[in-house]
C-alpha angles and dihedrals in degrees: 000000000000111000150135120217123191124201142164101069124135143110118328129175121239108276092024132118136240136176122214124197132202115197119197130202133178094027135102082245099179092062098048135092110230124202132203117214132176134198121202121201110285093004136102121259110267133201110242103177146340120226115204122215089257092056098255114131142195123211120219100184116071094203093067098046110117091017106059125055129186133208142158140211107209092187088061096036090235137128125198139209116199113198116198129179090016118209130200089247089064088070105121146108108276121214135184121213140185137176120224138154091006093304137103117231125198134183121229092254134241124239120236119188120186109198142127 
């Protein structure tokens, strides 16, 4: 079965940290670019970062630069998003995404709420 499953979301205090995971199955994971997106309430889904098969990444949202890091473990078919110095504006549903065999694949999302 081809799927992406996010986990690790929850409530975090402002200034706190959280690690999200995205586990893949059914893909040739080690060859694929994986993206992290987020969608805040009332806003469009936005691309946060792209993680290359070799683990390098590019960040597309200026507000997370210096606070979010991204990594992957190809042996475990998993990519990670590490959120540091969380801010209330990081509150959103976080999704991972990949494109394979001419199709887009999305996880179900994981909710992150930054609040005291």
